[in-house]
MIGUPA-864313 format. One record per residue (C-alpha): residue number from 1; residue in three letters; x, y, z. Coordinates in steps of 0.2 Angstrom, whole numbers, padded with zeros to 4 digits. Layout:
nr=NUM	rest=ala	x=X	y=Y	z=Z
...
//
This chain:
nr=1	rest=met	x=0058	y=-0015	z=-0138
nr=2	rest=gln	x=0066	y=-0004	z=-0124
nr=3	rest=arg	x=0055	y=0011	z=-0120
nr=4	rest=lys	x=0063	y=0028	z=-0121
nr=5	rest=lys	x=0068	y=0037	z=-0105
nr=6	rest=val	x=0059	y=0051	z=-0097
nr=7	rest=ile	x=0066	y=0061	z=-0082
nr=8	rest=ala	x=0054	y=0068	z=-0069
nr=9	rest=ile	x=0061	y=0081	z=-0057
nr=10	rest=val	x=0049	y=0082	z=-0042
nr=11	rest=gly	x=0048	y=0087	z=-0024
nr=12	rest=pro	x=0042	y=0102	z=-0012
nr=13	rest=thr	x=0042	y=0120	z=-0018
nr=14	rest=cys	x=0058	y=0130	z=-0015
nr=15	rest=thr	x=0071	y=0115	z=-0017
nr=16	rest=gly	x=0079	y=0120	z=-0034
nr=17	rest=lys	x=0070	y=0110	z=-0046
nr=18	rest=thr	x=0070	y=0123	z=-0060
nr=19	rest=lys	x=0089	y=0126	z=-0058
nr=20	rest=leu	x=0092	y=0107	z=-0058
nr=21	rest=ser	x=0081	y=0104	z=-0073
nr=22	rest=val	x=0091	y=0117	z=-0084
nr=23	rest=glu	x=0107	y=0109	z=-0079
nr=24	rest=leu	x=0102	y=0092	z=-0083
nr=25	rest=ala	x=0094	y=0097	z=-0100
nr=26	rest=lys	x=0111	y=0105	z=-0104
nr=27	rest=his	x=0121	y=0089	z=-0099
nr=28	rest=phe	x=0109	y=0076	z=-0106
nr=29	rest=asn	x=0102	y=0085	z=-0122
nr=30	rest=gly	x=0085	y=0087	z=-0114
nr=31	rest=glu	x=0070	y=0098	z=-0116
nr=32	rest=ile	x=0059	y=0104	z=-0101
nr=33	rest=ile	x=0041	y=0101	z=-0099
nr=34	rest=asn	x=0031	y=0111	z=-0086
nr=35	rest=gly	x=0024	y=0100	z=-0072
nr=36	rest=asp	x=0016	y=0113	z=-0062
nr=37	rest=ser	x=-0003	y=0117	z=-0064
nr=38	rest=thr	x=-0001	y=0135	z=-0060
nr=39	rest=gln	x=0013	y=0139	z=-0072
nr=40	rest=ile	x=0002	y=0134	z=-0086
nr=41	rest=tyr	x=-0006	y=0151	z=-0086
nr=42	rest=lys	x=0001	y=0167	z=-0094
nr=43	rest=gly	x=0005	y=0182	z=-0083
nr=44	rest=met	x=0006	y=0172	z=-0067
nr=45	rest=asp	x=0025	y=0173	z=-0065
nr=46	rest=ile	x=0031	y=0179	z=-0048
nr=47	rest=ala	x=0018	y=0170	z=-0037
nr=48	rest=thr	x=0021	y=0154	z=-0046
nr=49	rest=ala	x=0040	y=0156	z=-0046
nr=50	rest=lys	x=0039	y=0153	z=-0065
nr=51	rest=val	x=0056	y=0150	z=-0074
nr=52	rest=thr	x=0062	y=0167	z=-0082
nr=53	rest=glu	x=0069	y=0168	z=-0100
nr=54	rest=glu	x=0086	y=0171	z=-0092
nr=55	rest=glu	x=0085	y=0156	z=-0081
nr=56	rest=lys	x=0080	y=0145	z=-0096
nr=57	rest=glu	x=0098	y=0148	z=-0103
nr=58	rest=gly	x=0092	y=0144	z=-0121
nr=59	rest=ile	x=0084	y=0127	z=-0116
nr=60	rest=pro	x=0067	y=0123	z=-0124
nr=61	rest=his	x=0053	y=0124	z=-0112
nr=62	rest=his	x=0036	y=0118	z=-0115
nr=63	rest=leu	x=0018	y=0120	z=-0108
nr=64	rest=phe	x=0023	y=0136	z=-0099
nr=65	rest=asp	x=0011	y=0151	z=-0102
nr=66	rest=his	x=0000	y=0139	z=-0111
nr=67	rest=lys	x=-0017	y=0146	z=-0106
nr=68	rest=asp	x=-0026	y=0162	z=-0101
nr=69	rest=trp	x=-0033	y=0164	z=-0084
nr=70	rest=glu	x=-0051	y=0163	z=-0090
nr=71	rest=glu	x=-0048	y=0146	z=-0099
nr=72	rest=asp	x=-0053	y=0130	z=-0091
nr=73	rest=tyr	x=-0038	y=0117	z=-0090
nr=74	rest=thr	x=-0040	y=0100	z=-0082
nr=75	rest=val	x=-0029	y=0086	z=-0078
nr=76	rest=tyr	x=-0036	y=0078	z=-0094
nr=77	rest=asp	x=-0029	y=0092	z=-0105
nr=78	rest=tyr	x=-0012	y=0091	z=-0096
nr=79	rest=gln	x=-0011	y=0073	z=-0099
nr=80	rest=lys	x=-0015	y=0075	z=-0117
nr=81	rest=asn	x=-0003	y=0090	z=-0120
nr=82	rest=cys	x=0011	y=0082	z=-0110
nr=83	rest=arg	x=0011	y=0066	z=-0119
nr=84	rest=glu	x=0011	y=0075	z=-0136
nr=85	rest=lys	x=0026	y=0085	z=-0130
nr=86	rest=ile	x=0035	y=0069	z=-0124
nr=87	rest=ser	x=0032	y=0061	z=-0141
nr=88	rest=glu	x=0039	y=0077	z=-0150
nr=89	rest=ile	x=0054	y=0078	z=-0139
nr=90	rest=gln	x=0059	y=0060	z=-0141
nr=91	rest=gly	x=0056	y=0061	z=-0160
nr=92	rest=arg	x=0070	y=0074	z=-0160
nr=93	rest=gly	x=0081	y=0062	z=-0151
nr=94	rest=asn	x=0081	y=0072	z=-0135
nr=95	rest=ile	x=0076	y=0067	z=-0117
nr=96	rest=pro	x=0060	y=0075	z=-0110
nr=97	rest=ile	x=0062	y=0082	z=-0093
nr=98	rest=ile	x=0046	y=0085	z=-0083
nr=99	rest=val	x=0049	y=0097	z=-0069
nr=100	rest=gly	x=0036	y=0103	z=-0056
nr=101	rest=gly	x=0026	y=0100	z=-0040
nr=102	rest=thr	x=0009	y=0095	z=-0046
nr=103	rest=gly	x=0009	y=0077	z=-0043
nr=104	rest=leu	x=-0008	y=0072	z=-0050
nr=105	rest=tyr	x=-0004	y=0080	z=-0067
nr=106	rest=ile	x=0013	y=0072	z=-0069
nr=107	rest=lys	x=0008	y=0055	z=-0064
nr=108	rest=ala	x=-0008	y=0056	z=-0075
nr=109	rest=ala	x=0004	y=0060	z=-0090
nr=110	rest=leu	x=0016	y=0046	z=-0086
nr=111	rest=tyr	x=0004	y=0032	z=-0080
nr=112	rest=asp	x=-0010	y=0023	z=-0089
nr=113	rest=tyr	x=-0023	y=0034	z=-0081
nr=114	rest=lys	x=-0040	y=0036	z=-0089
nr=115	rest=phe	x=-0050	y=0053	z=-0088
nr=116	rest=asn	x=-0066	y=0060	z=-0095
nr=117	rest=glu	x=-0063	y=0072	z=-0109
nr=118	rest=lys	x=-0076	y=0085	z=-0102
nr=119	rest=thr	x=-0073	y=0088	z=-0084
nr=120	rest=ser	x=-0078	y=0101	z=-0071
nr=121	rest=ile	x=-0069	y=0100	z=-0055
nr=122	rest=ile	x=-0079	y=0107	z=-0041
nr=123	rest=glu	x=-0070	y=0122	z=-0034
nr=124	rest=glu	x=-0077	y=0129	z=-0018
nr=125	rest=pro	x=-0095	y=0124	z=-0021
nr=126	rest=lys	x=-0109	y=0135	z=-0014
nr=127	rest=glu	x=-0121	y=0121	z=-0008
nr=128	rest=lys	x=-0122	y=0116	z=0010
nr=129	rest=thr	x=-0113	y=0101	z=0015
nr=130	rest=asp	x=-0128	y=0090	z=0017
nr=131	rest=ile	x=-0133	y=0094	z=-0001
nr=132	rest=leu	x=-0116	y=0089	z=-0007
nr=133	rest=tyr	x=-0116	y=0073	z=0003
nr=134	rest=gln	x=-0133	y=0068	z=-0005
nr=135	rest=arg	x=-0125	y=0071	z=-0022
nr=136	rest=leu	x=-0111	y=0060	z=-0017
nr=137	rest=leu	x=-0123	y=0046	z=-0011
nr=138	rest=glu	x=-0131	y=0047	z=-0028
nr=139	rest=val	x=-0115	y=0043	z=-0037
nr=140	rest=asp	x=-0107	y=0032	z=-0024
nr=141	rest=pro	x=-0119	y=0024	z=-0012
nr=142	rest=thr	x=-0105	y=0014	z=-0003
nr=143	rest=thr	x=-0095	y=0029	z=0002
nr=144	rest=asn	x=-0088	y=0028	z=0019
nr=145	rest=ile	x=-0085	y=0047	z=0020
nr=146	rest=his	x=-0093	y=0055	z=0035
nr=147	rest=pro	x=-0108	y=0067	z=0031
nr=148	rest=asn	x=-0100	y=0081	z=0040
nr=149	rest=asn	x=-0082	y=0080	z=0032
nr=150	rest=arg	x=-0085	y=0093	z=0019
nr=151	rest=lys	x=-0067	y=0093	z=0012
nr=152	rest=arg	x=-0067	y=0074	z=0008
nr=153	rest=ile	x=-0085	y=0075	z=0001
nr=154	rest=val	x=-0079	y=0089	z=-0011
nr=155	rest=arg	x=-0063	y=0080	z=-0016
nr=156	rest=ala	x=-0073	y=0064	z=-0019
nr=157	rest=leu	x=-0086	y=0073	z=-0030
nr=158	rest=ser	x=-0071	y=0081	z=-0039
nr=159	rest=tyr	x=-0063	y=0064	z=-0042
nr=160	rest=phe	x=-0080	y=0057	z=-0049
nr=161	rest=glu	x=-0082	y=0072	z=-0061
nr=162	rest=glu	x=-0063	y=0070	z=-0066
nr=163	rest=thr	x=-0063	y=0051	z=-0069
nr=164	rest=gly	x=-0081	y=0045	z=-0070
nr=165	rest=his	x=-0076	y=0032	z=-0057
nr=166	rest=lys	x=-0084	y=0030	z=-0040
nr=167	rest=pro	x=-0072	y=0037	z=-0027
nr=168	rest=ser	x=-0074	y=0021	z=-0016
nr=169	rest=glu	x=-0068	y=0011	z=-0031
nr=170	rest=lys	x=-0053	y=0020	z=-0037
nr=171	rest=glu	x=-0045	y=0010	z=-0050
nr=172	rest=lys	x=-0027	y=0017	z=-0048
nr=173	rest=thr	x=-0016	y=0009	z=-0061
nr=174	rest=glu	x=0002	y=0008	z=-0057
nr=175	rest=thr	x=0007	y=0005	z=-0075
nr=176	rest=glu	x=0020	y=0017	z=-0081
nr=177	rest=leu	x=0019	y=0021	z=-0100
nr=178	rest=tyr	x=0037	y=0027	z=-0101
nr=179	rest=asp	x=0054	y=0022	z=-0093
nr=180	rest=val	x=0053	y=0036	z=-0080
nr=181	rest=leu	x=0068	y=0041	z=-0069
nr=182	rest=trp	x=0060	y=0050	z=-0054
nr=183	rest=ile	x=0072	y=0062	z=-0046
nr=184	rest=gly	x=0066	y=0070	z=-0030
nr=185	rest=leu	x=0074	y=0085	z=-0021
nr=186	rest=gln	x=0072	y=0086	z=-0002
nr=187	rest=ala	x=0078	y=0097	z=0012
nr=188	rest=asp	x=0078	y=0097	z=0031
nr=189	rest=arg	x=0061	y=0104	z=0036
nr=190	rest=glu	x=0067	y=0118	z=0046
nr=191	rest=val	x=0079	y=0124	z=0033
nr=192	rest=leu	x=0066	y=0122	z=0019
nr=193	rest=tyr	x=0053	y=0132	z=0029
nr=194	rest=lys	x=0066	y=0146	z=0032
nr=195	rest=lys	x=0070	y=0146	z=0013
nr=196	rest=ile	x=0051	y=0147	z=0009
nr=197	rest=asn	x=0049	y=0162	z=0021
nr=198	rest=glu	x=0064	y=0170	z=0013
nr=199	rest=arg	x=0057	y=0167	z=-0005
nr=200	rest=val	x=0041	y=0176	z=-0001
nr=201	rest=asp	x=0050	y=0191	z=0005
nr=202	rest=lys	x=0060	y=0191	z=-0012
nr=203	rest=met	x=0044	y=0189	z=-0021
nr=204	rest=ile	x=0038	y=0205	z=-0014
nr=205	rest=glu	x=0054	y=0213	z=-0019
nr=206	rest=lys	x=0052	y=0207	z=-0037
nr=207	rest=gly	x=0035	y=0215	z=-0038
nr=208	rest=leu	x=0022	y=0202	z=-0031
nr=209	rest=leu	x=0011	y=0215	z=-0024
nr=210	rest=glu	x=0009	y=0223	z=-0041
nr=211	rest=glu	x=0006	y=0207	z=-0050
nr=212	rest=ala	x=-0007	y=0201	z=-0036
nr=213	rest=lys	x=-0016	y=0218	z=-0037
nr=214	rest=tyr	x=-0018	y=0217	z=-0056
nr=215	rest=val	x=-0026	y=0199	z=-0053
nr=216	rest=tyr	x=-0037	y=0206	z=-0039
nr=217	rest=glu	x=-0043	y=0221	z=-0049
nr=218	rest=ser	x=-0047	y=0210	z=-0064
nr=219	rest=gly	x=-0062	y=0203	z=-0055
nr=220	rest=ile	x=-0058	y=0185	z=-0062
nr=221	rest=arg	x=-0059	y=0171	z=-0049
nr=222	rest=thr	x=-0057	y=0156	z=-0059
nr=223	rest=lys	x=-0047	y=0140	z=-0054
nr=224	rest=ala	x=-0032	y=0148	z=-0062
nr=225	rest=val	x=-0033	y=0163	z=-0050
nr=226	rest=leu	x=-0038	y=0154	z=-0034
nr=227	rest=thr	x=-0026	y=0139	z=-0035
nr=228	rest=pro	x=-0009	y=0148	z=-0033
nr=229	rest=ile	x=-0002	y=0153	z=-0016
nr=230	rest=gly	x=0001	y=0171	z=-0017
nr=231	rest=tyr	x=-0014	y=0179	z=-0024
nr=232	rest=lys	x=-0029	y=0175	z=-0014
nr=233	rest=glu	x=-0019	y=0177	z=0002
nr=234	rest=leu	x=-0016	y=0195	z=-0003
nr=235	rest=phe	x=-0034	y=0199	z=-0008
nr=236	rest=pro	x=-0039	y=0204	z=0010
nr=237	rest=tyr	x=-0025	y=0217	z=0010
nr=238	rest=phe	x=-0031	y=0225	z=-0006
nr=239	rest=ala	x=-0049	y=0225	z=0000
nr=240	rest=gly	x=-0043	y=0234	z=0016
nr=241	rest=glu	x=-0049	y=0219	z=0027
nr=242	rest=ser	x=-0031	y=0214	z=0033
nr=243	rest=ser	x=-0014	y=0221	z=0035
nr=244	rest=leu	x=0000	y=0216	z=0023
nr=245	rest=glu	x=0010	y=0208	z=0037
nr=246	rest=val	x=-0005	y=0196	z=0042
nr=247	rest=cys	x=-0007	y=0192	z=0023
nr=248	rest=leu	x=0011	y=0188	z=0020
nr=249	rest=asp	x=0012	y=0177	z=0036
nr=250	rest=lys	x=-0003	y=0168	z=0029
nr=251	rest=met	x=0006	y=0166	z=0012
nr=252	rest=lys	x=0021	y=0159	z=0021
nr=253	rest=gln	x=0011	y=0147	z=0031
nr=254	rest=asn	x=0001	y=0140	z=0016
nr=255	rest=ser	x=0017	y=0138	z=0007
nr=256	rest=arg	x=0025	y=0128	z=0021
nr=257	rest=lys	x=0010	y=0117	z=0022
nr=258	rest=tyr	x=0010	y=0115	z=0003
nr=259	rest=ala	x=0028	y=0109	z=0004
nr=260	rest=lys	x=0024	y=0096	z=0017
nr=261	rest=arg	x=0009	y=0089	z=0007
nr=262	rest=gln	x=0020	y=0089	z=-0009
nr=263	rest=tyr	x=0034	y=0078	z=-0001
nr=264	rest=thr	x=0021	y=0067	z=0007
nr=265	rest=trp	x=0012	y=0064	z=-0010
nr=266	rest=phe	x=0027	y=0060	z=-0020
nr=267	rest=asn	x=0035	y=0049	z=-0007
nr=268	rest=gly	x=0019	y=0039	z=-0006
nr=269	rest=gln	x=0014	y=0039	z=-0025
nr=270	rest=val	x=0029	y=0036	z=-0035
nr=271	rest=lys	x=0046	y=0027	z=-0034
nr=272	rest=val	x=0057	y=0043	z=-0031
nr=273	rest=thr	x=0076	y=0043	z=-0029
nr=274	rest=trp	x=0078	y=0057	z=-0017
nr=275	rest=phe	x=0093	y=0068	z=-0016
nr=276	rest=pro	x=0097	y=0081	z=-0002
nr=277	rest=val	x=0098	y=0099	z=-0007
nr=278	rest=val	x=0114	y=0108	z=-0003
nr=279	rest=tyr	x=0108	y=0126	z=-0003
nr=280	rest=glu	x=0125	y=0133	z=0001
nr=281	rest=asp	x=0133	y=0124	z=-0014
nr=282	rest=phe	x=0119	y=0118	z=-0026
nr=283	rest=glu	x=0133	y=0112	z=-0038
nr=284	rest=lys	x=0135	y=0098	z=-0027
nr=285	rest=thr	x=0117	y=0093	z=-0028
nr=286	rest=ile	x=0118	y=0094	z=-0047
nr=287	rest=tyr	x=0134	y=0084	z=-0048
nr=288	rest=thr	x=0127	y=0070	z=-0037
nr=289	rest=val	x=0111	y=0069	z=-0048
nr=290	rest=glu	x=0121	y=0070	z=-0064
nr=291	rest=asn	x=0132	y=0055	z=-0059
nr=292	rest=phe	x=0116	y=0045	z=-0054
nr=293	rest=leu	x=0108	y=0048	z=-0071
nr=294	rest=lys	x=0124	y=0044	z=-0081
nr=295	rest=gln	x=0123	y=0027	z=-0074
nr=296	rest=glu	x=0104	y=0025	z=-0077
nr=297	rest=leu	x=0105	y=0032	z=-0095
nr=298	rest=ser	x=0120	y=0022	z=-0100
//
């Protein structure tokens, strides 16, 4: 029995994934599922570049504004919710279109990944590095991570809590549960970085300072608040510890670094068909992707 198609639109931030997803949904009778871990949360709109009601153009969108800031939400939860939505959409005879930049979430939903139901990803632990390393040795005695590499130690412990597997024995399955058409958008690095800087400035015009100040004054510092780029970078400004200019420069810098990591991750993890973004005439990009999908879906 032939498996039903799923479209996944991935790639770095600021490449037009949202616009493309809506156009493809209109053309191929699709419904859109959020594939961004930060857009899951209500009220975090400008910083996460969340799709607006106007931009949706009447297309059904799922798993946006799904949780409150205070609520815990893991890759296990997303895997379960996303698969449910895929089933519902396919049951209506439509094509699920997952769009976003959180690679682990999207791959976990589409591949045969196993996760523990109750997880607690370590976020900025307070313990000293040597204590964390001893904890890692308890769960993974054969680890080859250096005792002083705090970032990798934290990442390894997070992986263990998330999956129940030793980090040194990662069992990454490459079995897709669906017939996935991976569509990636990419752009020249210098052009992309320029677009990212411009978008930060536009976010300020749209009210990012007000949104970020509301988050700052809430006192909530959960994973939901600290993960998106756009809030924590502005906290020093609200605290009177740094100028707005310095904070915005940091936000732009972090966004550029994130875009680079996103491209590297998707390029190495899944079989993406990449399409160049034509910023000056995005209709050309849409047209090229549509023609590719017509052949793949026929």
